[in-house]
TITOR-669736 format. One record per residue: x, y, z of N, C-alpha, C in turn. Coordinates in steps of 0.05 Angstrom, whole numbers, plus 5000, padded with zeros to 4 digits. Layout:
N
XYZXYZXYZ ...
END
This chain:
536
853139666561852939466540852239196551 853339126574852638876587849738866594 848639096604845839106612844139066587 844839186564843339156539843238866531 845538726532845738446524844038266542 844038326568842538166587839538196581 838638436576835738486570834938346544 836738366524836138236498835937926501 837837816517837837526522835237436536 834337596556831937536570829437536552 829437736534827137756515827037506497 829337436486829537196468828636946483 829736916508829036676524826036666530 824836886536821936896542820336816517 821136916494819736856469819836556463 822236436468822636146463820835986481 820736066507819035926526816135946518 815236186510812436226502811736056478 813636036459813135876435812935586441 814635496460814535206467811935136482 810735336495808435286511805835276495 805935376470803535386453802635106445 800035066445798934806436798034836407 797934606394796934606366799234656347 798434686321800434716300801435006300 803935066291804935336289803235496270 803135756275801535936258802435906229 800435856211801035836183801935556174 802135366193802935096187800634936174 801234716161799134556147797234436168 794634436160792534326177792734016177 792433906201792533606203789833496193 790033356170787633236158787732936159 789632816174789932526175788232416198 786832196191785232056212787131896229 786231826254787831656271788331386257 790531256265791230986253791330786276 790030556270790130326289793030216290 794130216314796930116317796829816325 795229746344795129466353792629426370 792029176375789729116392790328856407 789328846432789728616449787028526460 785928296452786928106431786928236403 788428116385788828226359786228246343 786228426323784028456305783528186290 781028106288780227856276781427606290 781527626316782527396332780527166329 781526926330779926686329779826556357 777726396361777426256387777526446411 776326676407776326896427774926816452 776226856475774826796501775626996523 776527236515777327446534774827596544 775327756565773227926576773928226572 776328276563777228546560778728586533 778228806520779428876494780629156497 783129186487784329446486785429496458 784529726446785329796419787030056420 789430046408791330266410791530416383 791930686386792130856362794731016362 795331136339797931276337797831556349 795531656357795331926368792931926388 792732146402790432176420787832196405 785932036414783232036401781132106422 778732186412776432216428774132066415 772231986431769831836422767532036421 766432086397764232276393761732136385 759532206399756832086394756931786393 758331666413758731376413756131226414 754231316430751731176433750131166407 750431376391749031376365750631236344 753231236345754931126324755430826327 755830736351756730456355754530256350 755130056334753329826329754929576335 753929416354755129166361753328936350 754528766333752928556321754528286323 753228076334750528076345750328246370 748028366376747728536400747928376426 748828506447748928386474746428446490 745828266508743628326527744528546546 747028526556748228726573750428876557 750029136553751929286536754729286548 756729266531759529276541760229556552 762129566570763029816581765429916565 765230156553767230256535768430516548 771030516552772430746564774930806548 776131046552774931276566773031426547 771131566559769331736544769432016556 769632216539769732486549772532596552 774632426552777432516554779032386532 781132536523782932426502784432186512 785031996494786531766502787731646477 789931486480791031356457790031066454 787931006470786830736468783830736473 782430526465779730466473779730206488 778330206511778129956526775229866526 774829606519772129486517772029266538 770329296558769929086578767328946572 767528686566765128526559763728436585 761128486587759628416610757628196605 757628086581755727886573757127626565 755627406564756727156555756827146525 759027066513759227056484758026796473 756826816449755826576436758026416423 757626156422759725986410759726016379 762125986368762425976339761026206325 761526446335760126686326762226906320 761827046298763527276292762227526302 763627686319762627936330763928176316 762328376312763228626299762528866316 764529016324764129276337764529486315 762429606305762629806285762330086298 764530226300764530486313763530716295 762930656270762030866252764231076249 763531336254765431556254766031666282 765531496302765831586330768731636338 770631486326773431516333774631756317 775431966331776532206319779032296333 780832426317783332526330782632766348 784232806368783533006389783833286380 785633346361786233616353784233726332 783933586310782333686288779733526284 779233326301776733166299776533026271 778832946260778732786236777732506243 775532406231774432146238775831916225 776131696239776931446228774431306218 773831346193771231276182770630976182 768230906191767230636191769230436204 770230526227772230356241770830116254 772029876250770929626261773129476276 772229346297773829136310772328876309 773628666299772228416294773728186308 772227996319773427746329771427516326 772427276329770627046327771126856351 768926746361769226546383769626266371 769526246344770125996331772825996318 773325816300776025796288776125926260 774126096253774326246228772526496230 773026696213771526936212769326906191 766826936199764626926180764927156159 764327096134764827296113762427356095 760027246101757727306085756727586089 755327706069754327976072751527986059 750028186068747328246057747128546054 746128636032745628926029743128986013 742029216019739529296006738829576013 736229646011735229916017732729916033 732030146045729630176061727930396048 725330366049723530576040721330616061 721130876070718930946088716631036070 714530876069712530896048710931156049 710631276073708931506075710431776071 713031766068714532016063716331986040 716732196025718432186001721432186008 722132346029724932366037725332236064 727132046067727631916093728432126114 727632076139728132266160730732206176 731331946178733631876195734531596189 736531496203737431226200735431036213 735330796202733530586212735130346221 733930196239735229946249734329716231 736229556222735729326205736529076220 734728886221734928656239734928396223 736628206232736927946218736727726239 734827546234734327326253734927056239 736326886254736726616243734126456244 733526316223731226146222732025866231 731525806256732225536267729825446284 730325256302728125126317726925326337 728325536344727325736364725825966350 725925986324724826216310721726196308 720426416313717526446308716926736301 714526796292713927066283713927276305 713527196330713427386352716227456362 718327346350721027396360721727696358 720627836338721328126335720328286358 718328196373717328336396718928276421 720028036423721127946449724227936450 725527876428728427826429729928006410 732428056418734228206400735028016377 735628136354736327976330739027846333 739627656315742227536315744327726303 743527896285745328096273743728356271 745128576273743828836270745729026256 744529206240746029426228744029666226 745129886216743430126211743930236184 742030376173742430496147744530706149 746430706131748730886133748231146118 746231176102745631426089742631476089 741231366109738331376112736731206093 738131066075736730896056737930616055 740630606050741930356045743030236071 743129966071744329826094746129596083 747829506101749629286094750329126119 749928866118750928686139753528566129 755428546147757928406140758528196162 760328016155761227806174758927636184 757127546166754827386172755427096166 754426916183754826626178752826526157 753526316143751726186124749226086138 747026076124744525976136742126116125 739826056137737226176130736526396150 735426616139734926846156732226976149 731127116170728827296166729827586169 729127756151730128036150727928226156 728328416174726328616181727828886186 726329096187727329366193725329516210 726229676228724429836245725430116248 723530306249724030576257723130596286 725030566305724230526333724530776350 722530796368722631026387724730986408 725030736417727030656437729030466423 731630526425733630376411734230116426 732429916424732929666437732829426418 732429486392732329286371730029086375 727829186388725329026390723029196380 721129056367718929196354716629256374 715929506377713629596393711629716374 709429566369707529646348706129916355 706129996381704830246388706430486380 709130456379710830686374712530666349 713030426340715030376319713730326292 715230386271714530286244716130036239 715129866222716429616215716229556185 718229406175718129306148719529036148 718928866129720128606129720328496100 722128306097722528176071720927916073 719027876054717127646056718527376054 720527356036721727096031724027046050 724626786054726926706070729426766055 731426886069734026936057735826696063 737326616042739226396045741926496036 743826486054746526556048748226306043 749926326022750826566008749226655983 747026525977745626585952744426865952 743026945974741527195974743127415988 745227505975746827715988745927995980 744428025958743428285949740428275947 739028445964736128445965735128625942 733628525923732928675899731028905904 729228885923727129085927727429205955 726729465959727029585985725129456006 726029456031724229386053722429626058 719829586058717929806060717029826090 717530066102716730116129713830216130 712430136151709630236155709030226184 706930386191705930396219703330236220 703230046238700829886241698630046255 696129976248693830086262693329916287 693230036309692829886334689929796337 689529576350686729486355685229686372 682729706367681029896382680929816412 681230016429680829966458679930236471 677830216487676730446500678230506526 678830766531680030846556677830956574 678631026598676731116618675631396611 672931426611671731676605671731856630 671832116625671932306648670732576639 669532706659668432976654670733176656 671233326635673533516636672633796643 670233876635668934116645665934056649 664534226662661734166668660234136641 658933906638657333856614658933746591 661433686595663033566573664633326583 664033096571665432846578667132756554 669432666560671132556538671632256542 671332106520671931826519674331776500 676731766511679031716494679231416487 680531356465680831076457683431056441 684330806438686730756421685830596397 687530606376686830456352684930596334 683830446315682030566295679130486301 677430686303674630636306673230666279 671430486273670030486248667030546251 665930466274663130506278662530536308 664030716321663830746350661130886357 659630776375657030886383656830896413 655431096423655131126452652131136458 651330986479648530966486648331026516 646431206523646031276551644231076565 645130976588643530786603642030916626 643031136636641831266660639131386653 637431386673634931536671635531826676 634631996657635332286659632732456658 632932706666630632886666629632936637 627133026635625933066608627333276592 628633476605630033686590632833616582 633633366588636433286582636833276552 639033396543639833376515642833326513 643633206491646533146488647233176458 649833206454650933206427653733076428 654532946407657132806407658632896382 661332876385663032936362665832826368 667132716347669832626349671732866347 673632876365675533106365677433076342 677833296328679633296305682433246313 683733056298686632986302687132856329 685032766343685432626369683632386370 684532176382682831936386681031976410 679032146407677332216429674532266419 672532166434669732226429668832416450 667732646442666632846461663632796464 662732806489659832786495659033026512 657533206499656533436514653633376523 652933466547650233426557649333676572 646633706574645533936589642833866601 642433946626639933926639639834146661 637534256665637234456687637434326714 636834066715636833926740639633796746 640133756771642733646779642933346773 645133266762645632986757648332916769 648432696784650932616798652732446781 651632276764653232096748651532006723 653031906703651731796679652931526673 651231336664652231076656651831036626 653830916613653830896584654530606575 653630546551654730316536656030426511 658630366507660030456483660730206467 659830196443660229966425661830046401 663429846391664929886366665229616353 663629556333663629286320663029076341 664928906347664428686366665228756395 666229006398667129086425664929246439 664329166464662229306479663429366507 663329616515664329706541662129856556 662229836582660430006599662230206614 661030436619662530646633660730806651 661730866675660331046693662131296697 660931526692662431776695661131946717 662732006737661632176759662032466752 659932626757659732906748660233086772 662533206772663333376795664233656787 664533706761665533966752663334176756 664234426762662234636768662234856748 664234856729664435076710664334976681 662635106665662535026637664535196621 665135106597666835256579665235496569 666335736571664935966559664935936529 662836026516662535996487664536166472 666036046454667936196437667336126408 667736316391667136286362669536386346 670336236326672536316309671736256280 673436346261672936306233675336176220 674836026198676935896183678336086163 677236336160678236526141679436766156 681836846148683037086160682737326142 684237346121684137576103683037506075 683337256067682637176040680836936040 678636956025676936726020677536625992 678736385990679636285964677336165948 677636165922675536055905675035765913 672535695913671535425920671635365950 672635555966672635525995670035636007 669435546031667035636045667835776071 666435986078666736116104665335956125 666835876146665735726168666035876194 663935856211664135946239664335696256 666435686273667035446289666735516318 665335346333664835396361666135176378 666835246403667935036420665834856432 663434966437661134816447659134766424 657734546425655734486404653634706402 652734746378650734956373647934846378 646434986395643634916400641835056379 642435306374640735466357642235706346 641335826324642436086315640136256304 640436516306638336706298639236836272 637936756250638736856224638437156221 636737276237636237566236638637726246 640537596260642737736272645337706256 645137606231647437576214647137756189 649337846178649237996153651837966138 651537976111653937966093653738196074 655838366073655838606057658238606038 657738686013659838745994660839026001 663139046013664039306023665039496001 665339395976666039575954663739755946 661339655949659039825942656839825964 657539705988655839696012653139566007 652939385987650439245982650338985999 647938916006647538666021647738426001 649038216010649437975994647737756004 646037635987644437395996646337166004 645537036025647136806035645336606049 646436376054644936166068646736056091 645536026114647035906137646135616140 648135436142647535156145649235036167 648034866184649634726204651134496191 653734496192655434296179655934066199 656734136223656933936245655834066270 656033926292655034036318656434296325 658934336315660534566323661234746299 659834726277660634876254658234976238 658235236231656235356213657635436187 656335376165657335456139655835686128 657335876116656136116103656436086073 654236046059654235996030653136226015 654636315995653736545978655236535951 654136675932655436695906657736885907 660136775904662536945907663237085881 664037335884665137485862668137515866 669637505844672537535846673337815852 675637845865676838105872674838295886 673438175906671338325919671738315949 671538545963671738545993668938496005 668938336027666438276041666838316071 664538356083664438366113662038206123 662738006139660637836151660437906180 657937956190657538046217655537866232 656237806257654437656274654037826299 651537916304650938086327650837926352 650838056375650537906401648037736400 648237506413646037306415645337176389 647237196370646837066344646936766346 648636656364648936366367648536286396 647036076399646535956426647635686427 649235626448650435356450648635166466 649534916470648034706483647334786511 648934956524648435036552646635276554 645335356532643635596530645135856535 647735846529649336086531649536206503 648936466500649036596474651636766471 652336816446654736976441654237266450 656237376462655937646475656737876457 658837836442659938066427659138056398 659438286385659038296356661538196343 661138006324663437886310663537996281 665838096274666238196246668438046232 667937946209669837796193670037936166 672338066161672838196136674838046119 674138006094675837846076675437926048 677237846031677137906002677437655986 676037645963676537425944678637515924 679937325912682137385893681137355864 682837455846682337425818683037135810 681637035790682236755780685136735771 686236955761689036955751691036935774 690136955798691936925821692536635828 691136455814691436165820692736025797 693735785803694935615783693535345782 694235175763693134915759695334705754 694834465764696534235757694834025744 695633955719694133755704696033525700 695233285709696933045708695732845689 697232765669696432545651697432285663 695532115671696231865685696331635665 698631505664698931265648698931025668 696730895671696330695692697030415681 699230295691700030035682699529815703 697929885724697129695744694229635741 693329405750690629315746688629435766 689629525788687929635809687329935805 685230035817684830325816687130475830 687530725823689630885836688331135848 689331215871688431465884690631665880 690131875865692032085859691732305880 693832345896693732545918695532775912 694533015918696133265917696733345945 699333355952700133415979701233705981 700533836003701634096009702734086037 705334146040706634126066706233846078 706533646062706433356070703633276079 701633436074698833356081697133346056 695333156055693633126032691833366029 692033506006690433746001688033685983 688433525962686333435945686933165934 684833015925685332755914683132675895 683832495876681932385857682532095853 680531935846680831655842680531595812 682331435801682231355773682131055771 680330955755680230665749681530595723 681830795706683230755680685230995676 686930965656688731185650687131435642 688231665647686731915640688032155653 686632375652687632625663686332695690 688032805707687032905733687733195734 685733365740686133655741685733755770 687733895779687534045805687634335798 685234465801685034745793684734935817 685035185812684835395832686635345856 689135295849691135245870692635495878 693135525903694735755913697635705904 698935905893701835865886703435775909 704535535907706035415930707435165920 708935025937710234775930708234545936 708034365916706234135919707833875913 706733655922707733395916705433215906 706033035888703932865877704832575882 702932415891703432125894700931965887 701431705882699231525875699131295894 696731225903696330985920695130775903 696330535903695230305888693130185906 690630235899688330155917687529865911 688929675923688629395917685829285924 684629395946682029295954679729485946 680429685930678429865918676529985939 677730075961676030205982676430505984 678030615966678330905965680231025985 681530866001683430966021685930796021 688130906033690630746035690430566059 691130306055691130116077694030036084 694630056110697229986119697629686121 699929596131700529316132700029206160 700428946163700028806188702228596190 704128626209706428456210705628156215 704028096235703527826242701927676220 700527826204699127706181700927706156 703327806159705227836137703927986113 702428186120701128356101702628616097 703428666072704828916066702829136061 703529386065701729606059701229646029 699129776023698629835995700830025985 701729985960703930135950703330435946 705230595951705130885946707430955927 706631075905708631155885708731455882 711031575887711231865886712031945857 710932185849711832295823714832325824 716332225804719232195807720832455809 719732675799721332925799720233115820 722033295829721133515847719533715830 717133785840715533985826716534265833 716834435812717534715818715234855832 715735065846713535215859711535315838 709035255843706935335824706735635824 706435745800706236035796703336115791 702636365796699936465791699536465761 696936415753696136425725697836235708 698436005719700235815706699035535707 699335385685698435105685700934925682 701234755701703434565701702434295691 703434215668702533955655704633745661 703733515672705533305680704633035668 706532855665706032585656707032395678 705232215687705832045710705131755702 707231595699706831305693706931155719 704830995724704630845749704830545742 707030425751707530145744706929965768 
END
């Protein structure tokens, strides 16, 4: 009996020890949903005449700092960031070591966002702030408003919003060189709010920045600004959104180089409007060249061919008032082998054209080596071949609906600039669809603006079709593949048929873009979607 009691006692004792050793809440207990609570701070929260170099903030439980670099906003920003510890380990306090000189008579705000969380359940202490003033009062002015990224309908991320005091040191270039006097970020990707701002006159700007340094880099960042001077306390609510835009960089030519034998590339930055290239070198009589801008790249391709050896070529490249000279040394020994592809895989849609696309410019093609057959009845189909660009052939024919076709190019059908001909037989089989497989979108435009409008139909955020209207009326987009589409209107203020972006230093805002207010349902086959779009 004594042995039985001893064993029973040992079992109970082991169970108690194991229970005491468990971490977290007991099984079945209520989940901790309470955020940490600020217990005290040294110096105290909203201290006046602050002149310390170290701050310690205490909480009622162990906390961790999550995504501190993304969440923390210090306003006004420091030149040298403060040292905040501990990070990566639980603690009942946050220590802030100031490494920069504080401004006089200034209210500072450390906005931790949702970075402060309890250690067990990660409950955030939402929008937690620590505030102090180096003067004898806490500034209490505020500014709030919204951001709009003009080229996209849905914002992608938070943006930095910058506030600069307008005083004797202020000038337009300050956004490039200096951090702002106050900074905040959009808290839901659209809206922003400054708090604890001093009275005075301010310039307001916003940037979508590649590097989080609160300085505008026109090569990588988008910018927006409020045209008028803000005066606090009068202008605490900004009535219209700050519109973000990407500036077009000034044209500048980069160094040209031969990338393969017979192909030279001239990259450039900015927008070219009339870029021309002229050969200065004396070349053999059989010398020929072709040029083409590379799609989706700021690059001019220059292909050349001669049977005779050439060591270098000299060029003049001009663009409006810009003139550059370039010497390119020719050392490559291997040309690109000719490759040919098509823009059509299985289906040729109504109103589309079958194109053959080559990597090297086309010197010649032999019409006798091409054929187009209706494979449903094996009849030959009349067609016409046309050179569209240096690297593209178009195949034009009268299309029938719901019909299978086969287009064939025999060996040596195409010859490129290097006198290399296609080696293999190329077969492209495709089918046309029935008209009932497509849908239409008809938009009735009520134009309440004086300028022309460009109505754009977007597919996967890219312009698919567009029409220009000078008066109110209907716009029809027919033979559309069933898919999701977006509609927007550009207010074409200078009537040039394209959207023009803004220019910060000229205080020029971009042309307005107005999106159709509702989400369009996915277009169905054999369906007409009728819409009404008022543009104000």
